N, C-alpha and C positions, 0 to 999 in steps of 0.2 A: 980673616976674609969676611966680606959681607954675605948676607943671606943669598942674594941673587947669584953671586959668583960660586958659592958652595953648592947651590942648587944646580947650576949648570954643570959643575964638576960631577956631582953624584948622579944626576939624571943622565948626563952624557956617558959616564962610565958604565952605568947599567945598560943603556941602549947599545953601547958597543959590545958588551957581553952577550946580550940577546942576539944581536946580529951575527956575532962570531959563532955562537952555538948553532944558529940556523944554517950558516954556511957549512959548518962541519957535519951537520946532521941532515943535509938536504935529501929529499926523497928522490929515489930513482925508479920507483914502481908505484902502482896504485896501492899495493899492500902497505908500502911505506907511507904513502900519502894519507891513507884512510885510517890505518890502525898501527902505525909505526912498525910494521912487519910482524906484529904479535910477539915481540921479544923483549918487552920492557919488564924489569924486575918489579916485584910487589912493592918494595920500599920506594923506588923511584916513582912508580905509578901512584902510590899513595900520596907522595909529596906533590906530584903534578896534579892529581885529582883535587887536592886541597887548594892549590893555587887556582885551578880552573874554576872551582866552585866558590872560593872566597873572593868575590868580585868587589867592585867598587861599593856595592851595597853593604858588604860585610866590613870592609876596611874604612870607607869614608862615611857611609850614611847610617849604619845600624846604631852605633853609639850616639850619633846625633839625634836619631829618632828617640832612643831611650832617654836621652837627657831632657827632651821636651815632654814626653808623655809618661815617663816614670815606669811604674810597675807594668803597665800595659805593654811596654816594649818587650816583655819577656816572651811574648808569642813568637818573636823572631828567633830568639835563642832556642826555645823548645822545638819549634817547627823545623828550622834549618838543620839542627843537629840530629833530631829524631829521625829525619828522613834517611839518614845513612844506616840506621839500624834496619829499616825496611829494605834498603838496597842490599845490604850484606846478607840478610836472611832469605829474602823472597825473590830477588831478581838477578843480582850480579852473577852468581855461579851458573844459573840456568842459561842466561843469555850468552855467557862465555862458552858454555858447552854447545850451544846452538852454532856458534862459530862463524857468523857472518860479519859484515862491516858496519851495519847501521840498524837503527830501530825500524825504519821502513822495510829493510831487508827481512827482519823478523816478521813484521806484520804481513808483508806480501807473501812470504813463503808459508807462514803458519796458517794464513787465511786464504791460501791458494787463489789469490786474486790480484790482478793489476789495479783494479779499482780501489781495493783496500790499501795497496801500496801508494797510490796517488793521494788518497785522503791522508795517509800518514805523512807524505811529503809536504802537503799543505800545512798540516799541524806543526811539523818541524820548522818550516819557514816562518810561520806565524809566531810561534813561541820564541824562536831564536831572535827574531827581529825585535820583539817586545823586550826581551832581556837585554839585547845589545844596546838598546836606547839608553839604558841606565849607565852602561859602561862608558859610552862616548861622552855622556854628560859629565861623568867623573873625570875623564881625561881633560875636558875643557876647563873644569873648575881648577884643577891643579895647575895647568899651564897659565890660566889667566891671572892667578895670584902670584905664584912663585917665579915664573919666568917672565911675568909682566908683558904678556902678549895678549892680543885679543882672543876671546874664547874660540872664535871660529878658526883662527890660525892655529891654536892649540889642538883643536880637533883634527885639523889637516895634518899636523906633525904626527899625532898619534896614529892616524890612518896610514901614513907612510911607513911607520915602523912596523905596524901589524901586517901591512901588505908584504913587506920584505920577508919576514920570517914565516908567515902563514902560507903565502903563495909559493915560496921557495922550498920550505922544509916540510909542509904538510903536517900530519900528526907526529911524524918522527921529529921534525924540528921543534914543533910546539911542545912536545912532551919534555924534552930536555931544557928548553927555554923556561918552561913552567917550573921546573925544579929550581932553577936559579931565581925565578921570580918569587917563589915561595920563601926562599931564604931572605930575599930583600924585604918582602912585605912583612914577614913576621918579626924580623929584627927592627924594622921601622916602627911597627906597632908597639912592641914591647919596651924598647929603650925609653921613650918618653913616659910611658905608663909607670915604669919602675922609678924614674926620676921624680915624677909628680907624687906618686904614692909615698916615697921617702920624705919629700918635702912637707906634704900635708898631714901624714899620719905617723911618720917615723918608721913605717914598715916597708921594706923594699919589695915585697911581694904584693902586687896590686890586688889579687884575689883576697888576701888577708887585710890589706889596707881598706878595702871596701867596707869591712865590718869593724874597723878600729876607731879609736878616738882621735881627735884632731890635735896636732902639736901646739896650735895656738890656743886650744881650750881642752885641756886633758880630761875634763869631766864630760865632754860632749862628743857623742859619736857622729861620724860623718853623715849618716842617713838622718839622724835626729836634726842636725843643723840644716840639712837640705829640706826636710819637712818644714822646719821653722821659717826658713827664708821663703819657701814657696807659698805658705799660707799667709805670711805677712804681706806679700805682694799681690794677693788675691787669687793665686793659682790653687789648684787642688794639691793636697799633700802628695809629695813625690812618691811615697810608698803606698798610696791608695790607688785602687783600680777604678777606672771610669767606664770601661767597656763591660757589656753584659756577659754573663757566663757563656751563653750560647755563641756569642760572637768570638770570644776568646777561644772557645773550643773549635769553631769552624776555621778561624784563621790559622791556628796551630795545625789542625788536620790538613788544611789545604797546603800549607808550607811543607809538612812532612811528606804527604803523598806526592806533591809536586816535585820535591827533591828526587823521589824515587822514579819519577816519570820524565825528568828532564833529559832530552836526547844528548846534550853535550856532556852530561855526567855519565849516562849509561854507556856511551861509546868508549869511555876510558877503560871499561872492563873487557873490551875486545882486544886491548893492546898487550895483555899479559899472556905468557905461554900456556898456562894450565888453568883448569877450573878452580883448583884449590887456591891459586894465586889471586883469582878475582875476589874471593872472600877475604883473603889476607890483606890485599891492597885496600879494600874498604875499611878494614880495621885500622890500618895505618893512617888512612885519610882522616878517620874520625879522631884519632889522637892528635894529628897535626892541626885539625880544625879547632879542637877543644882548647888549644893554647890561646888562640885569639878570642874564642867565644866566651871563655870564662873570665877574660880580662875586660871585655867590652863594657859590662855593667859598671865596673870600677871607673873606667875612663869616662863614661857618661856622667857619673856622679861628680868626679873631680872637675870636669869642665863646666858643669852646671853651676857649682858653687863658685868657681873662679869668675865666670861670666857675670853672675849677679853681683859679686863683691867688688868687681873692678869697674863696672860701668854704671850701676844704678846710682842715681843722684849726683853723678860726676858732671862737671861742666865740660863742654866740648873742648875747650882749650886744654883741660887737664886730663882728658880721656887718654888711656894708653895708646901707644903707636899702632898696636895690632888692629885696633878698631878702625883707624883711618886708612890703613893699608887694605883691609878687606872691604872697606867702603868704596875705595877706588876700583876694586874688582867688580863692583856691582852686586855684592852678595850680603851686604849689611846696609841698612838705611835708617836715618833718624829724621822724624818730623818734630820740630820744636813747637808743639801745638799750643802751649800756653805762653810762649815767648820769654821764658825765664832763663834760657841759655843752659839749662840742666837736662840731663837725660833721665826720663822717668821710664823705668822698665816695670810694667804692671801686666796683670792679666788682660787679655784681649788682643785683637789684631791691630797692628799699626796701619796697615794699608788695606784699601779695597782693591782687590786684584791679585793676580798670582805672584808677581814679583815687582820690585821697584822699577820705575821708569825715570831715569835721571835726566835732568836738564843740564845744559852746558855750563850755566853760571852757578856760582856758589852763594850760600847765605852769609849773613852778617858774621857768624862765628867761624866761617870757613867750611861749613858742612856742605855736602852735595845736596842740591835741591831736587825735588821730585815733582813730576807731573801727576802722580797718583793722588786721588782724593783721600785725605785722612779719614779713618773710620771714626765712629762715634765713641768707641771704647777708649779707655784711658792710656793704653800702651802707645809709646812714641817710637818704639824700636821694631824694625823688621830684621830678623836674622834667618838666613837660609840654613836649614838644618844640616845640609851637606857639608858645611864648613867647620863643624864643631871639632872633629878629630884633627883636621888639617890645621886649624888655628890653635889647637890645644897647647902645643909647645910654646907658641908666642904669648898666649895668655898667661901661661905659667912662667914666662921669662926664662926659658931654657936656652942653652947655648945655640948659636946659629947653626952649627953642624947637625944638631938634632932636628931643627926645623927643616933643613935641606934633606935629611934622611927621610922624614915623613913624606915629603913631596915625592921622592923616588919610590917609596913604598906604595903611595896612592896610585901612582902610574903603573907600578908592577901589578897591583891588584886589578885595575881596570883593564889593562892590556892583556893579561893572561886569560881572563874570561872572555874578552872580546875575540881573541884569536880562536879559542875553542868553539865559540858559537859560530863564527864565520866559517870555520872548517866544516862544521856540521851542515851548514846551509849549502856549501859548495858540494859536499858529498851527496846530499839529498838530490841535488840537481843533476850532477854528473853521473853518479852511480845508479840511483834509484829511478830517476826520471828518464835520463837519456839511455844509459846502458841497458836497464832492465825493461823499459817500456817503449821508448820512441826509436832508439837506434841500437838495437841489440847486436849488430854486426861490427860496431866500432872496435878498433884494436885497443890494447892496453895503453899504448902511447897516446892515442887520440883521447881516450877517457881521461888520462892524466892531464892533458892539455885543457880539456873542457872543465875539469875540476878547478884548475888554476884560474881560468877565465871567470868561472862562476864565483870564486873567492874574491877576485878583483872587483867584480860588479857588486857583490855583497858588501865589501868594505866601503864602496862609494855610497851605497844606500845607508849604511850604518853611520857614516859621517853626517848625513842629513839629519839623522835623529839626534846627533850630538849638537848640531847647530840649532835645531828647533826642538829642544827637549820638552817632553810632555808633562813631567812632574818630578818630584823628588826621586832620587835614585832608588832608595829602598822601596818606595811605593810602586814604581814601574816594575821592578824586579818581582815584587809580591804578586803583581798581576800575571807575570809570566809563569810563576809557580801555580797560580790558580788555573791557568789555561792548560798547563801540563797535567795537573791533577784531574781535570775534567775530560781530557782527551786520551792521553797515553797510558796512564797507570792502569785503568780498568782493562783495556784491551791487551796489555802485556800480561797482567796478572791472570786474567782468564785464559789467555793463550797458553800459559804454562800449566795452570792448575785445573782448568775445566775443559775436558776433551770435547765436549759436545758443542762448544762455542764455534759458530760457523762464520763465513765471510759476511753474510747479510747482517747478522747481529753485530759484528765488529764495526762495520761501516756505519750502521745506524747509530750505534753507541757513541762512536767518536764524533760524528757530526752533531748529534743532539747535545752532547756534553759541551763541545767547543762553542757551538752557537749560543746555547743558553748562557754560558759564563761570559762570553764576549759581549752579548747584548746587555747583560746586567751591568757590566763594568762601564761600557760606553754610555749607557743611559745616565748613570749617576755621576760619572766623571766628566762627561763632555756634553751630552744633550741637555741634561737638567741638573747641573751641579748644585743648584740652590736646594734641591730635595735630598742631597746627600747627607742624611742624618738618620739616627736610629728610629725616628718617628715615621720615616717613609720606607725604610729598608724592609724587604720581605722577610718576615719572621725575625726581624731585628739583626739580620746578618749583613755586614758591610761588604762592599765590593772586594776588599782584600780577602774575605773569607768565603766568598760565594763559590769558589772552586770546589769546596766540599760538597755543596748541593749539586754542582755540575757533575761531580764524580758519581753521585748517587743517580742522577738522571742518566748518565752513561751506562752504569751497571743495569739499571732497571730496563732501559730501552733495549740494550743488547740481549739481555736474558729473554725478554718478551718476544723479540723478533726471532731469535735463534730457535725458539720452541714452536714457532708456527711456520718455519721454513725447513728445508731439507738438511739433514745432518752432514757434517764434513765427510769426505771419502775415507776409506780405511787407511790410506797412506798417511793421512794427517793424524789419526789416532796413534799410529806407529811413531810418527815424528814426535808427538807430545810425550809419549812414554819414553822414548829414547832420550829426550832432553832432560827428563826428570829423574832418570836412573843414575845413581852414583857412578863415577868413572870406573871404579874397580869391578862393577857388576856388568859392564858392557858385554863382555865375552859370553857370560852366562845368559844374558838377555837374548843376544843374537842366536845362540845355540837353541834356546827355547823356541824362537820364531821358526828356525829352520826345521825343528822337529815337529 
């Protein structure tokens, strides 16, 4: 079968599976819709958490980013996995013991304030929509290439699928759908990685192939060959780092703390029966995540070598078919700047602008023509980083069924996270805004209806982000982590471990951290992108890492404000103590209070 037929088969089968699970697991109450009734096993929750968190950024974009920037890409590996250690040790068990539905629930009750709850709702919506933008872009990329439909039509199809199982099943349907999606995405990521590692290094384990010698040059290690190719073409050595130490530290810290503060990740720990299960499911999730994350650097290296060796100095007529297929999707472009009919891949940017703008006519060699002005640098190639993992099996000339499998895996990764994010948005609106603040007298059935309506509206807005994407998937997601680090982590951490923190401090901290981080990102990414360089960054910290400073702004502001305002009431001190006491000590604690 050809690639498109196989892709329709694999994607259609996976979609049917997701919809079938959603129908079987449809929510019948708000508890089912918000936290799957609190009855998910730690193993299933760990797998669902891994799928929820390993989004399009992890599956599609992370290895692509690493393949272009080399060692500096390790910040994503360290930050996104390290965050689960923080979750397991500092937040998950305590939030599960608190026993409510959402992060704004915790903030509102812990800080005895509807105003604090509203600020938390705003933060949830802000972070989740920033994050979901990357997922919908990933959906559009997969559909545009493999199903050969317009990106906008692909986004619409993805929206329809998410609408069905998120609105119908809620957290209950999403949880068991995500278990299936994890199986699909991890199989789709590992199978081509194993094939390519075996072909290039003779080692079937990609993590070991990453440090092995090449089958075509037994005396040359893969990374040595990659360094050689990179420097010959004018790029920095692949294993060298270009980012400053402080920027690497801040990006890693922002991603770690942001992971621990992401509302759609935190809410997963409300779905297990016991406090112990929350910590256990975080451990399972880390194991499931590590399978992909330890493989990604190898995949990035394999695809980088293959791209350079297959397209550099090739004539357009002789270029492999994968290049022309991705060119038709609008995600690769070639400017024949010197008119020699050959593709020169060198250091520098091919295009002035964010992405290629194609003209309807074609050039003398049959290439797509562009309206973009070529840059003064020597590079003739524009490659969208987000296609590297998806194109990897084609570049390596793997069987068609592997290519179709990767398409299904990319969609599984994007849709699983999109569903979790959209559910968090709908829960924040229906439960935290309407039920807790604006309409406290609504019934359980009415609240469930409002939650489903909110989810439907959120899906429509998310679709617009997919049609008008703001940046590369991993970059957009990195901004969401920075916003989470600057807003939620400090207020949750101090809410658990600092009894004196009051509502005034929490509100001031969340607002200051969020506004500082958002303003910094918007300035350098949208208002003045020409200044987006280490020479202009504050203290040399990039927009991807500014969430770390935003977190410090939050902590500092919250502590300062709380010490010049009234302390929380005695009931809050008791609430904090109760959340922090181990489960087995609860009876002794309450006996102590009564005496």
